[in-house]
PDB file with SEQRES, HELIX, SHEET and CRYST1 records, atoms N, CA, C and O in Angstrom:
SEQRES   1 A   89  MET GLU ARG LEU ARG PRO LYS ALA LYS SER PRO SER GLY          
SEQRES   2 A   89  ASN ARG GLU ALA VAL ARG LYS TYR ARG GLU LYS LYS LYS          
SEQRES   3 A   89  ALA HIS THR ALA TYR LEU GLU GLU GLU VAL ARG LYS LEU          
SEQRES   4 A   89  ARG VAL VAL ASN GLN GLN LEU VAL MET ARG LEU GLN VAL          
SEQRES   5 A   89  GLN ALA THR LEU GLU ALA GLU ALA ALA ARG LEU ARG ASN          
SEQRES   6 A   89  VAL LEU ILE ASP LEU ARG SER LYS ILE ASP GLY GLU LEU          
SEQRES   7 A   89  SER SER SER ARG ILE GLU SER HIS ALA THR LEU                  
HELIX    1 AA1 PRO A   11  THR A   88  1                                  78    
CRYST1    1.000    1.000    1.000  90.00  90.00  90.00 P 1           1          
ATOM      1  N   MET A   1     149.696 144.341  63.756  1.00  0.00           N  
ATOM      2  CA  MET A   1     148.258 144.259  63.725  1.00  0.00           C  
ATOM      3  C   MET A   1     147.696 144.600  65.096  1.00  0.00           C  
ATOM      4  O   MET A   1     148.251 144.230  66.130  1.00  0.00           O  
ATOM      5  N   GLU A   2     146.626 145.287  65.074  1.00  0.00           N  
ATOM      6  CA  GLU A   2     146.015 145.739  66.314  1.00  0.00           C  
ATOM      7  C   GLU A   2     145.002 144.695  66.792  1.00  0.00           C  
ATOM      8  O   GLU A   2     144.168 144.221  66.021  1.00  0.00           O  
ATOM      9  N   ARG A   3     145.090 144.357  68.049  1.00  0.00           N  
ATOM     10  CA  ARG A   3     144.137 143.402  68.614  1.00  0.00           C  
ATOM     11  C   ARG A   3     142.863 144.117  68.990  1.00  0.00           C  
ATOM     12  O   ARG A   3     142.867 145.244  69.486  1.00  0.00           O  
ATOM     13  N   LEU A   4     141.773 143.421  68.736  1.00  0.00           N  
ATOM     14  CA  LEU A   4     140.487 143.990  69.094  1.00  0.00           C  
ATOM     15  C   LEU A   4     140.118 143.526  70.501  1.00  0.00           C  
ATOM     16  O   LEU A   4     140.081 142.331  70.792  1.00  0.00           O  
ATOM     17  N   ARG A   5     139.858 144.464  71.328  1.00  0.00           N  
ATOM     18  CA  ARG A   5     139.452 144.129  72.683  1.00  0.00           C  
ATOM     19  C   ARG A   5     137.928 144.217  72.765  1.00  0.00           C  
ATOM     20  O   ARG A   5     137.313 145.120  72.198  1.00  0.00           O  
ATOM     21  N   PRO A   6     137.325 143.251  73.491  1.00  0.00           N  
ATOM     22  CA  PRO A   6     135.879 143.378  73.644  1.00  0.00           C  
ATOM     23  C   PRO A   6     135.588 144.614  74.491  1.00  0.00           C  
ATOM     24  O   PRO A   6     136.333 144.968  75.405  1.00  0.00           O  
ATOM     25  N   LYS A   7     134.493 145.241  74.151  1.00  0.00           N  
ATOM     26  CA  LYS A   7     134.136 146.438  74.894  1.00  0.00           C  
ATOM     27  C   LYS A   7     133.783 146.057  76.322  1.00  0.00           C  
ATOM     28  O   LYS A   7     133.015 145.127  76.569  1.00  0.00           O  
ATOM     29  N   ALA A   8     134.348 146.778  77.226  1.00  0.00           N  
ATOM     30  CA  ALA A   8     133.993 146.561  78.623  1.00  0.00           C  
ATOM     31  C   ALA A   8     132.644 147.204  78.870  1.00  0.00           C  
ATOM     32  O   ALA A   8     132.356 148.301  78.392  1.00  0.00           O  
ATOM     33  N   LYS A   9     131.814 146.485  79.636  1.00  0.00           N  
ATOM     34  CA  LYS A   9     130.512 147.049  79.937  1.00  0.00           C  
ATOM     35  C   LYS A   9     130.708 148.259  80.825  1.00  0.00           C  
ATOM     36  O   LYS A   9     131.598 148.304  81.674  1.00  0.00           O  
ATOM     37  N   SER A  10     129.874 149.205  80.607  1.00  0.00           N  
ATOM     38  CA  SER A  10     129.959 150.385  81.464  1.00  0.00           C  
ATOM     39  C   SER A  10     129.434 150.022  82.841  1.00  0.00           C  
ATOM     40  O   SER A  10     128.598 149.126  82.961  1.00  0.00           O  
ATOM     41  N   PRO A  11     129.897 150.684  83.866  1.00  0.00           N  
ATOM     42  CA  PRO A  11     129.440 150.350  85.216  1.00  0.00           C  
ATOM     43  C   PRO A  11     127.917 150.427  85.362  1.00  0.00           C  
ATOM     44  O   PRO A  11     127.327 149.631  86.093  1.00  0.00           O  
ATOM     45  N   SER A  12     127.290 151.360  84.688  1.00  0.00           N  
ATOM     46  CA  SER A  12     125.838 151.463  84.801  1.00  0.00           C  
ATOM     47  C   SER A  12     125.156 150.274  84.117  1.00  0.00           C  
ATOM     48  O   SER A  12     124.107 149.821  84.573  1.00  0.00           O  
ATOM     49  N   GLY A  13     125.741 149.767  83.030  1.00  0.00           N  
ATOM     50  CA  GLY A  13     125.203 148.592  82.353  1.00  0.00           C  
ATOM     51  C   GLY A  13     125.305 147.365  83.230  1.00  0.00           C  
ATOM     52  O   GLY A  13     124.400 146.531  83.240  1.00  0.00           O  
ATOM     53  N   ASN A  14     126.396 147.244  83.965  1.00  0.00           N  
ATOM     54  CA  ASN A  14     126.579 146.125  84.870  1.00  0.00           C  
ATOM     55  C   ASN A  14     125.575 146.209  86.012  1.00  0.00           C  
ATOM     56  O   ASN A  14     125.002 145.196  86.413  1.00  0.00           O  
ATOM     57  N   ARG A  15     125.364 147.396  86.530  1.00  0.00           N  
ATOM     58  CA  ARG A  15     124.379 147.560  87.608  1.00  0.00           C  
ATOM     59  C   ARG A  15     122.995 147.157  87.131  1.00  0.00           C  
ATOM     60  O   ARG A  15     122.233 146.526  87.864  1.00  0.00           O  
ATOM     61  N   GLU A  16     122.680 147.523  85.909  1.00  0.00           N  
ATOM     62  CA  GLU A  16     121.371 147.166  85.340  1.00  0.00           C  
ATOM     63  C   GLU A  16     121.229 145.655  85.210  1.00  0.00           C  
ATOM     64  O   GLU A  16     120.168 145.103  85.503  1.00  0.00           O  
ATOM     65  N   ALA A  17     122.283 144.991  84.776  1.00  0.00           N  
ATOM     66  CA  ALA A  17     122.253 143.535  84.643  1.00  0.00           C  
ATOM     67  C   ALA A  17     122.082 142.870  86.016  1.00  0.00           C  
ATOM     68  O   ALA A  17     121.328 141.907  86.158  1.00  0.00           O  
ATOM     69  N   VAL A  18     122.789 143.393  87.017  1.00  0.00           N  
ATOM     70  CA  VAL A  18     122.673 142.852  88.373  1.00  0.00           C  
ATOM     71  C   VAL A  18     121.264 143.070  88.902  1.00  0.00           C  
ATOM     72  O   VAL A  18     120.701 142.172  89.529  1.00  0.00           O  
ATOM     73  N   ARG A  19     120.685 144.232  88.666  1.00  0.00           N  
ATOM     74  CA  ARG A  19     119.329 144.535  89.107  1.00  0.00           C  
ATOM     75  C   ARG A  19     118.326 143.571  88.467  1.00  0.00           C  
ATOM     76  O   ARG A  19     117.447 143.035  89.143  1.00  0.00           O  
ATOM     77  N   LYS A  20     118.467 143.359  87.167  1.00  0.00           N  
ATOM     78  CA  LYS A  20     117.568 142.426  86.467  1.00  0.00           C  
ATOM     79  C   LYS A  20     117.723 141.008  87.006  1.00  0.00           C  
ATOM     80  O   LYS A  20     116.738 140.290  87.180  1.00  0.00           O  
ATOM     81  N   TYR A  21     118.954 140.616  87.266  1.00  0.00           N  
ATOM     82  CA  TYR A  21     119.201 139.283  87.803  1.00  0.00           C  
ATOM     83  C   TYR A  21     118.525 139.131  89.164  1.00  0.00           C  
ATOM     84  O   TYR A  21     117.886 138.114  89.436  1.00  0.00           O  
ATOM     85  N   ARG A  22     118.666 140.141  90.012  1.00  0.00           N  
ATOM     86  CA  ARG A  22     118.061 140.080  91.346  1.00  0.00           C  
ATOM     87  C   ARG A  22     116.540 140.037  91.259  1.00  0.00           C  
ATOM     88  O   ARG A  22     115.899 139.302  92.010  1.00  0.00           O  
ATOM     89  N   GLU A  23     115.962 140.810  90.359  1.00  0.00           N  
ATOM     90  CA  GLU A  23     114.503 140.784  90.174  1.00  0.00           C  
ATOM     91  C   GLU A  23     114.034 139.421  89.712  1.00  0.00           C  
ATOM     92  O   GLU A  23     113.038 138.889  90.202  1.00  0.00           O  
ATOM     93  N   LYS A  24     114.767 138.863  88.764  1.00  0.00           N  
ATOM     94  CA  LYS A  24     114.416 137.541  88.243  1.00  0.00           C  
ATOM     95  C   LYS A  24     114.531 136.486  89.341  1.00  0.00           C  
ATOM     96  O   LYS A  24     113.670 135.615  89.466  1.00  0.00           O  
ATOM     97  N   LYS A  25     115.603 136.570  90.138  1.00  0.00           N  
ATOM     98  CA  LYS A  25     115.806 135.626  91.231  1.00  0.00           C  
ATOM     99  C   LYS A  25     114.703 135.780  92.277  1.00  0.00           C  
ATOM    100  O   LYS A  25     114.205 134.783  92.799  1.00  0.00           O  
ATOM    101  N   LYS A  26     114.320 137.014  92.585  1.00  0.00           N  
ATOM    102  CA  LYS A  26     113.257 137.266  93.558  1.00  0.00           C  
ATOM    103  C   LYS A  26     111.925 136.707  93.064  1.00  0.00           C  
ATOM    104  O   LYS A  26     111.175 136.112  93.839  1.00  0.00           O  
ATOM    105  N   ALA A  27     111.630 136.895  91.779  1.00  0.00           N  
ATOM    106  CA  ALA A  27     110.393 136.374  91.198  1.00  0.00           C  
ATOM    107  C   ALA A  27     110.390 134.843  91.233  1.00  0.00           C  
ATOM    108  O   ALA A  27     109.369 134.227  91.542  1.00  0.00           O  
ATOM    109  N   HIS A  28     111.520 134.241  90.920  1.00  0.00           N  
ATOM    110  CA  HIS A  28     111.621 132.781  90.929  1.00  0.00           C  
ATOM    111  C   HIS A  28     111.448 132.247  92.348  1.00  0.00           C  
ATOM    112  O   HIS A  28     110.772 131.240  92.558  1.00  0.00           O  
ATOM    113  N   THR A  29     112.052 132.915  93.311  1.00  0.00           N  
ATOM    114  CA  THR A  29     111.914 132.511  94.710  1.00  0.00           C  
ATOM    115  C   THR A  29     110.453 132.599  95.145  1.00  0.00           C  
ATOM    116  O   THR A  29     109.951 131.696  95.815  1.00  0.00           O  
ATOM    117  N   ALA A  30     109.776 133.670  94.772  1.00  0.00           N  
ATOM    118  CA  ALA A  30     108.359 133.823  95.113  1.00  0.00           C  
ATOM    119  C   ALA A  30     107.537 132.709  94.481  1.00  0.00           C  
ATOM    120  O   ALA A  30     106.639 132.162  95.120  1.00  0.00           O  
ATOM    121  N   TYR A  31     107.836 132.370  93.233  1.00  0.00           N  
ATOM    122  CA  TYR A  31     107.139 131.289  92.541  1.00  0.00           C  
ATOM    123  C   TYR A  31     107.338 129.966  93.288  1.00  0.00           C  
ATOM    124  O   TYR A  31     106.384 129.221  93.513  1.00  0.00           O  
ATOM    125  N   LEU A  32     108.582 129.685  93.666  1.00  0.00           N  
ATOM    126  CA  LEU A  32     108.876 128.429  94.370  1.00  0.00           C  
ATOM    127  C   LEU A  32     108.199 128.391  95.739  1.00  0.00           C  
ATOM    128  O   LEU A  32     107.714 127.341  96.161  1.00  0.00           O  
ATOM    129  N   GLU A  33     108.164 129.514  96.425  1.00  0.00           N  
ATOM    130  CA  GLU A  33     107.487 129.559  97.726  1.00  0.00           C  
ATOM    131  C   GLU A  33     105.994 129.288  97.570  1.00  0.00           C  
ATOM    132  O   GLU A  33     105.398 128.607  98.405  1.00  0.00           O  
ATOM    133  N   GLU A  34     105.392 129.811  96.516  1.00  0.00           N  
ATOM    134  CA  GLU A  34     103.974 129.560  96.255  1.00  0.00           C  
ATOM    135  C   GLU A  34     103.743 128.087  95.925  1.00  0.00           C  
ATOM    136  O   GLU A  34     102.758 127.498  96.371  1.00  0.00           O  
ATOM    137  N   GLU A  35     104.636 127.499  95.154  1.00  0.00           N  
ATOM    138  CA  GLU A  35     104.531 126.070  94.840  1.00  0.00           C  
ATOM    139  C   GLU A  35     104.632 125.231  96.109  1.00  0.00           C  
ATOM    140  O   GLU A  35     103.887 124.265  96.274  1.00  0.00           O  
ATOM    141  N   VAL A  36     105.542 125.589  97.003  1.00  0.00           N  
ATOM    142  CA  VAL A  36     105.686 124.870  98.273  1.00  0.00           C  
ATOM    143  C   VAL A  36     104.393 124.977  99.064  1.00  0.00           C  
ATOM    144  O   VAL A  36     103.927 123.985  99.624  1.00  0.00           O  
ATOM    145  N   ARG A  37     103.804 126.175  99.116  1.00  0.00           N  
ATOM    146  CA  ARG A  37     102.551 126.370  99.851  1.00  0.00           C  
ATOM    147  C   ARG A  37     101.455 125.485  99.274  1.00  0.00           C  
ATOM    148  O   ARG A  37     100.735 124.821 100.019  1.00  0.00           O  
ATOM    149  N   LYS A  38     101.325 125.474  97.948  1.00  0.00           N  
ATOM    150  CA  LYS A  38     100.305 124.643  97.297  1.00  0.00           C  
ATOM    151  C   LYS A  38     100.535 123.165  97.584  1.00  0.00           C  
ATOM    152  O   LYS A  38      99.588 122.435  97.879  1.00  0.00           O  
ATOM    153  N   LEU A  39     101.778 122.723  97.502  1.00  0.00           N  
ATOM    154  CA  LEU A  39     102.089 121.309  97.731  1.00  0.00           C  
ATOM    155  C   LEU A  39     101.832 120.910  99.176  1.00  0.00           C  
ATOM    156  O   LEU A  39     101.430 119.779  99.446  1.00  0.00           O  
ATOM    157  N   ARG A  40     102.061 121.826 100.101  1.00  0.00           N  
ATOM    158  CA  ARG A  40     101.754 121.528 101.502  1.00  0.00           C  
ATOM    159  C   ARG A  40     100.257 121.343 101.704  1.00  0.00           C  
ATOM    160  O   ARG A  40      99.831 120.470 102.460  1.00  0.00           O  
ATOM    161  N   VAL A  41      99.463 122.161 101.030  1.00  0.00           N  
ATOM    162  CA  VAL A  41      98.002 122.033 101.125  1.00  0.00           C  
ATOM    163  C   VAL A  41      97.567 120.683 100.558  1.00  0.00           C  
ATOM    164  O   VAL A  41      96.766 119.974 101.168  1.00  0.00           O  
ATOM    165  N   VAL A  42      98.097 120.335  99.395  1.00  0.00           N  
ATOM    166  CA  VAL A  42      97.756 119.046  98.768  1.00  0.00           C  
ATOM    167  C   VAL A  42      98.197 117.900  99.668  1.00  0.00           C  
ATOM    168  O   VAL A  42      97.462 116.928  99.840  1.00  0.00           O  
ATOM    169  N   ASN A  43      99.393 118.006 100.243  1.00  0.00           N  
ATOM    170  CA  ASN A  43      99.892 116.960 101.128  1.00  0.00           C  
ATOM    171  C   ASN A  43      98.973 116.794 102.338  1.00  0.00           C  
ATOM    172  O   ASN A  43      98.669 115.670 102.739  1.00  0.00           O  
ATOM    173  N   GLN A  44      98.538 117.899 102.913  1.00  0.00           N  
ATOM    174  CA  GLN A  44      97.643 117.837 104.065  1.00  0.00           C  
ATOM    175  C   GLN A  44      96.322 117.164 103.680  1.00  0.00           C  
ATOM    176  O   GLN A  44      95.786 116.365 104.447  1.00  0.00           O  
ATOM    177  N   GLN A  45      95.803 117.483 102.505  1.00  0.00           N  
ATOM    178  CA  GLN A  45      94.567 116.851 102.037  1.00  0.00           C  
ATOM    179  C   GLN A  45      94.761 115.350 101.860  1.00  0.00           C  
ATOM    180  O   GLN A  45      93.884 114.562 102.217  1.00  0.00           O  
ATOM    181  N   LEU A  46      95.897 114.954 101.314  1.00  0.00           N  
ATOM    182  CA  LEU A  46      96.172 113.530 101.112  1.00  0.00           C  
ATOM    183  C   LEU A  46      96.318 112.790 102.441  1.00  0.00           C  
ATOM    184  O   LEU A  46      95.859 111.656 102.577  1.00  0.00           O  
ATOM    185  N   VAL A  47      96.949 113.425 103.408  1.00  0.00           N  
ATOM    186  CA  VAL A  47      97.084 112.809 104.736  1.00  0.00           C  
ATOM    187  C   VAL A  47      95.703 112.596 105.348  1.00  0.00           C  
ATOM    188  O   VAL A  47      95.432 111.547 105.932  1.00  0.00           O  
ATOM    189  N   MET A  48      94.838 113.589 105.212  1.00  0.00           N  
ATOM    190  CA  MET A  48      93.480 113.459 105.748  1.00  0.00           C  
ATOM    191  C   MET A  48      92.727 112.338 105.048  1.00  0.00           C  
ATOM    192  O   MET A  48      92.010 111.572 105.690  1.00  0.00           O  
ATOM    193  N   ARG A  49      92.889 112.241 103.727  1.00  0.00           N  
ATOM    194  CA  ARG A  49      92.224 111.156 102.991  1.00  0.00           C  
ATOM    195  C   ARG A  49      92.730 109.794 103.443  1.00  0.00           C  
ATOM    196  O   ARG A  49      91.954 108.844 103.555  1.00  0.00           O  
ATOM    197  N   LEU A  50      94.036 109.698 103.703  1.00  0.00           N  
ATOM    198  CA  LEU A  50      94.596 108.431 104.192  1.00  0.00           C  
ATOM    199  C   LEU A  50      94.037 108.074 105.562  1.00  0.00           C  
ATOM    200  O   LEU A  50      93.769 106.905 105.841  1.00  0.00           O  
ATOM    201  N   GLN A  51      93.861 109.074 106.415  1.00  0.00           N  
ATOM    202  CA  GLN A  51      93.299 108.814 107.740  1.00  0.00           C  
ATOM    203  C   GLN A  51      91.855 108.327 107.617  1.00  0.00           C  
ATOM    204  O   GLN A  51      91.448 107.394 108.309  1.00  0.00           O  
ATOM    205  N   VAL A  52      91.087 108.962 106.736  1.00  0.00           N  
ATOM    206  CA  VAL A  52      89.701 108.527 106.527  1.00  0.00           C  
ATOM    207  C   VAL A  52      89.687 107.111 105.968  1.00  0.00           C  
ATOM    208  O   VAL A  52      88.884 106.280 106.393  1.00  0.00           O  
ATOM    209  N   GLN A  53      90.568 106.837 105.022  1.00  0.00           N  
ATOM    210  CA  GLN A  53      90.650 105.505 104.420  1.00  0.00           C  
ATOM    211  C   GLN A  53      90.987 104.456 105.477  1.00  0.00           C  
ATOM    212  O   GLN A  53      90.398 103.376 105.491  1.00  0.00           O  
ATOM    213  N   ALA A  54      91.929 104.770 106.357  1.00  0.00           N  
ATOM    214  CA  ALA A  54      92.305 103.827 107.411  1.00  0.00           C  
ATOM    215  C   ALA A  54      91.128 103.578 108.351  1.00  0.00           C  
ATOM    216  O   ALA A  54      90.902 102.447 108.782  1.00  0.00           O  
ATOM    217  N   THR A  55      90.385 104.625 108.666  1.00  0.00           N  
ATOM    218  CA  THR A  55      89.211 104.476 109.531  1.00  0.00           C  
ATOM    219  C   THR A  55      88.168 103.591 108.864  1.00  0.00           C  
ATOM    220  O   THR A  55      87.586 102.717 109.506  1.00  0.00           O  
ATOM    221  N   LEU A  56      87.933 103.817 107.581  1.00  0.00           N  
ATOM    222  CA  LEU A  56      86.951 103.007 106.848  1.00  0.00           C  
ATOM    223  C   LEU A  56      87.385 101.545 106.760  1.00  0.00           C  
ATOM    224  O   LEU A  56      86.560 100.641 106.896  1.00  0.00           O  
ATOM    225  N   GLU A  57      88.669 101.316 106.535  1.00  0.00           N  
ATOM    226  CA  GLU A  57      89.160  99.940 106.463  1.00  0.00           C  
ATOM    227  C   GLU A  57      89.023  99.240 107.809  1.00  0.00           C  
ATOM    228  O   GLU A  57      88.680  98.059 107.858  1.00  0.00           O  
ATOM    229  N   ALA A  58      89.286  99.952 108.900  1.00  0.00           N  
ATOM    230  CA  ALA A  58      89.125  99.357 110.239  1.00  0.00           C  
ATOM    231  C   ALA A  58      87.660  99.030 110.495  1.00  0.00           C  
ATOM    232  O   ALA A  58      87.352  97.974 111.047  1.00  0.00           O  
ATOM    233  N   GLU A  59      86.758  99.916 110.102  1.00  0.00           N  
ATOM    234  CA  GLU A  59      85.323  99.666 110.283  1.00  0.00           C  
ATOM    235  C   GLU A  59      84.868  98.488 109.431  1.00  0.00           C  
ATOM    236  O   GLU A  59      84.064  97.674 109.885  1.00  0.00           O  
ATOM    237  N   ALA A  60      85.365  98.385 108.218  1.00  0.00           N  
ATOM    238  CA  ALA A  60      85.014  97.259 107.349  1.00  0.00           C  
ATOM    239  C   ALA A  60      85.499  95.941 107.968  1.00  0.00           C  
ATOM    240  O   ALA A  60      84.783  94.940 107.945  1.00  0.00           O  
ATOM    241  N   ALA A  61      86.707  95.949 108.516  1.00  0.00           N  
ATOM    242  CA  ALA A  61      87.228  94.731 109.159  1.00  0.00           C  
ATOM    243  C   ALA A  61      86.380  94.362 110.369  1.00  0.00           C  
ATOM    244  O   ALA A  61      86.079  93.188 110.583  1.00  0.00           O  
ATOM    245  N   ARG A  62      85.992  95.365 111.166  1.00  0.00           N  
ATOM    246  CA  ARG A  62      85.149  95.096 112.332  1.00  0.00           C  
ATOM    247  C   ARG A  62      83.810  94.501 111.907  1.00  0.00           C  
ATOM    248  O   ARG A  62      83.326  93.551 112.522  1.00  0.00           O  
ATOM    249  N   LEU A  63      83.214  95.058 110.857  1.00  0.00           N  
ATOM    250  CA  LEU A  63      81.927  94.555 110.374  1.00  0.00           C  
ATOM    251  C   LEU A  63      82.049  93.139 109.808  1.00  0.00           C  
ATOM    252  O   LEU A  63      81.142  92.322 109.965  1.00  0.00           O  
ATOM    253  N   ARG A  64      83.182  92.854 109.145  1.00  0.00           N  
ATOM    254  CA  ARG A  64      83.399  91.478 108.653  1.00  0.00           C  
ATOM    255  C   ARG A  64      83.449  90.495 109.821  1.00  0.00           C  
ATOM    256  O   ARG A  64      82.894  89.399 109.747  1.00  0.00           O  
ATOM    257  N   ASN A  65      84.115  90.899 110.894  1.00  0.00           N  
ATOM    258  CA  ASN A  65      84.184  90.028 112.078  1.00  0.00           C  
ATOM    259  C   ASN A  65      82.812  89.839 112.706  1.00  0.00           C  
ATOM    260  O   ASN A  65      82.483  88.734 113.139  1.00  0.00           O  
ATOM    261  N   VAL A  66      82.008  90.888 112.763  1.00  0.00           N  
ATOM    262  CA  VAL A  66      80.648  90.771 113.291  1.00  0.00           C  
ATOM    263  C   VAL A  66      79.848  89.810 112.423  1.00  0.00           C  
ATOM    264  O   VAL A  66      79.107  88.974 112.940  1.00  0.00           O  
ATOM    265  N   LEU A  67      79.993  89.923 111.119  1.00  0.00           N  
ATOM    266  CA  LEU A  67      79.277  89.045 110.196  1.00  0.00           C  
ATOM    267  C   LEU A  67      79.696  87.587 110.392  1.00  0.00           C  
ATOM    268  O   LEU A  67      78.851  86.692 110.401  1.00  0.00           O  
ATOM    269  N   ILE A  68      80.977  87.356 110.546  1.00  0.00           N  
ATOM    270  CA  ILE A  68      81.467  85.986 110.779  1.00  0.00           C  
ATOM    271  C   ILE A  68      80.884  85.430 112.073  1.00  0.00           C  
ATOM    272  O   ILE A  68      80.441  84.283 112.119  1.00  0.00           O  
ATOM    273  N   ASP A  69      80.887  86.257 113.137  1.00  0.00           N  
ATOM    274  CA  ASP A  69      80.319  85.803 114.415  1.00  0.00           C  
ATOM    275  C   ASP A  69      78.837  85.484 114.276  1.00  0.00           C  
ATOM    276  O   ASP A  69      78.370  84.464 114.784  1.00  0.00           O  
ATOM    277  N   LEU A  70      78.093  86.351 113.590  1.00  0.00           N  
ATOM    278  CA  LEU A  70      76.655  86.114 113.418  1.00  0.00           C  
ATOM    279  C   LEU A  70      76.391  84.862 112.602  1.00  0.00           C  
ATOM    280  O   LEU A  70      75.484  84.091 112.916  1.00  0.00           O  
ATOM    281  N   ARG A  71      77.175  84.657 111.560  1.00  0.00           N  
ATOM    282  CA  ARG A  71      76.988  83.443 110.750  1.00  0.00           C  
ATOM    283  C   ARG A  71      77.229  82.187 111.580  1.00  0.00           C  
ATOM    284  O   ARG A  71      76.484  81.213 111.479  1.00  0.00           O  
ATOM    285  N   SER A  72      78.280  82.220 112.404  1.00  0.00           N  
ATOM    286  CA  SER A  72      78.553  81.021 113.210  1.00  0.00           C  
ATOM    287  C   SER A  72      77.467  80.812 114.263  1.00  0.00           C  
ATOM    288  O   SER A  72      77.125  79.670 114.573  1.00  0.00           O  
ATOM    289  N   LYS A  73      76.922  81.890 114.813  1.00  0.00           N  
ATOM    290  CA  LYS A  73      75.813  81.740 115.772  1.00  0.00           C  
ATOM    291  C   LYS A  73      74.575  81.180 115.076  1.00  0.00           C  
ATOM    292  O   LYS A  73      73.895  80.302 115.609  1.00  0.00           O  
ATOM    293  N   ILE A  74      74.292  81.692 113.887  1.00  0.00           N  
ATOM    294  CA  ILE A  74      73.137  81.198 113.133  1.00  0.00           C  
ATOM    295  C   ILE A  74      73.331  79.726 112.783  1.00  0.00           C  
ATOM    296  O   ILE A  74      72.418  78.916 112.940  1.00  0.00           O  
ATOM    297  N   ASP A  75      74.524  79.391 112.309  1.00  0.00           N  
ATOM    298  CA  ASP A  75      74.806  77.984 111.990  1.00  0.00           C  
ATOM    299  C   ASP A  75      74.660  77.110 113.230  1.00  0.00           C  
ATOM    300  O   ASP A  75      74.141  75.997 113.145  1.00  0.00           O  
ATOM    301  N   GLY A  76      75.111  77.603 114.381  1.00  0.00           N  
ATOM    302  CA  GLY A  76      74.983  76.849 115.626  1.00  0.00           C  
ATOM    303  C   GLY A  76      73.526  76.662 116.015  1.00  0.00           C  
ATOM    304  O   GLY A  76      73.126  75.578 116.440  1.00  0.00           O  
ATOM    305  N   GLU A  77      72.738  77.710 115.870  1.00  0.00           N  
ATOM    306  CA  GLU A  77      71.307  77.620 116.177  1.00  0.00           C  
ATOM    307  C   GLU A  77      70.606  76.655 115.236  1.00  0.00           C  
ATOM    308  O   GLU A  77      69.771  75.858 115.665  1.00  0.00           O  
ATOM    309  N   LEU A  78      70.943  76.726 113.953  1.00  0.00           N  
ATOM    310  CA  LEU A  78      70.319  75.815 112.987  1.00  0.00           C  
ATOM    311  C   LEU A  78      70.691  74.371 113.282  1.00  0.00           C  
ATOM    312  O   LEU A  78      69.853  73.474 113.183  1.00  0.00           O  
ATOM    313  N   SER A  79      71.943  74.150 113.643  1.00  0.00           N  
ATOM    314  CA  SER A  79      72.378  72.783 113.954  1.00  0.00           C  
ATOM    315  C   SER A  79      71.651  72.248 115.175  1.00  0.00           C  
ATOM    316  O   SER A  79      71.200  71.103 115.179  1.00  0.00           O  
ATOM    317  N   SER A  80      71.536  73.067 116.208  1.00  0.00           N  
ATOM    318  CA  SER A  80      70.861  72.593 117.420  1.00  0.00           C  
ATOM    319  C   SER A  80      69.368  72.406 117.164  1.00  0.00           C  
ATOM    320  O   SER A  80      68.757  71.515 117.755  1.00  0.00           O  
ATOM    321  N   SER A  81      68.776  73.208 116.313  1.00  0.00           N  
ATOM    322  CA  SER A  81      67.354  73.046 115.975  1.00  0.00           C  
ATOM    323  C   SER A  81      67.125  71.742 115.235  1.00  0.00           C  
ATOM    324  O   SER A  81      66.128  71.064 115.483  1.00  0.00           O  
ATOM    325  N   ARG A  82      68.004  71.384 114.350  1.00  0.00           N  
ATOM    326  CA  ARG A  82      67.871  70.134 113.594  1.00  0.00           C  
ATOM    327  C   ARG A  82      68.001  68.938 114.528  1.00  0.00           C  
ATOM    328  O   ARG A  82      67.268  67.957 114.412  1.00  0.00           O  
ATOM    329  N   ILE A  83      68.939  69.038 115.447  1.00  0.00           N  
ATOM    330  CA  ILE A  83      69.142  67.933 116.383  1.00  0.00           C  
ATOM    331  C   ILE A  83      67.909  67.762 117.258  1.00  0.00           C  
ATOM    332  O   ILE A  83      67.461  66.637 117.479  1.00  0.00           O  
ATOM    333  N   GLU A  84      67.351  68.872 117.762  1.00  0.00           N  
ATOM    334  CA  GLU A  84      66.166  68.801 118.610  1.00  0.00           C  
ATOM    335  C   GLU A  84      64.957  68.262 117.836  1.00  0.00           C  
ATOM    336  O   GLU A  84      64.177  67.477 118.375  1.00  0.00           O  
ATOM    337  N   SER A  85      64.802  68.676 116.594  1.00  0.00           N  
ATOM    338  CA  SER A  85      63.643  68.209 115.810  1.00  0.00           C  
ATOM    339  C   SER A  85      63.754  66.721 115.498  1.00  0.00           C  
ATOM    340  O   SER A  85      62.746  66.017 115.450  1.00  0.00           O  
ATOM    341  N   HIS A  86      64.988  66.237 115.284  1.00  0.00           N  
ATOM    342  CA  HIS A  86      65.180  64.804 115.048  1.00  0.00           C  
ATOM    343  C   HIS A  86      64.976  64.021 116.337  1.00  0.00           C  
ATOM    344  O   HIS A  86      64.515  62.881 116.291  1.00  0.00           O  
ATOM    345  N   ALA A  87      65.298  64.587 117.455  1.00  0.00           N  
ATOM    346  CA  ALA A  87      65.170  63.895 118.742  1.00  0.00           C  
ATOM    347  C   ALA A  87      63.709  63.740 119.131  1.00  0.00           C  
ATOM    348  O   ALA A  87      63.356  62.763 119.792  1.00  0.00           O  
ATOM    349  N   THR A  88      62.864  64.657 118.750  1.00  0.00           N  
ATOM    350  CA  THR A  88      61.443  64.585 119.122  1.00  0.00           C  
ATOM    351  C   THR A  88      60.671  63.682 118.174  1.00  0.00           C  
ATOM    352  O   THR A  88      59.534  63.316 118.470  1.00  0.00           O  
ATOM    353  N   LEU A  89      61.241  63.324 117.076  1.00  0.00           N  
ATOM    354  CA  LEU A  89      60.517  62.459 116.132  1.00  0.00           C  
ATOM    355  C   LEU A  89      60.529  61.066 116.561  1.00  0.00           C  
ATOM    356  O   LEU A  89      59.966  60.206 115.883  1.00  0.00           O  
TER     357      LEU A  89                                                      
END                                                                             
């Protein structure tokens, strides 16, 4: 019985397959490079947003401290006013 051998690809067919593979690989590489570029832009935007957020949180904390100081000064003034008004009666 005769064995059937698979047909060997012709050299030109192999070159064509290699060319297609290289084109596909080049296109995929370009796609990935574009994705990296986009992600870097998004990352930079997120870093900037975090910096703004940190600045806002620091300002909010500073304002809370100012409010606490003002409340204690007001409470102190009110207390001393009550004491003085009772002393003059």
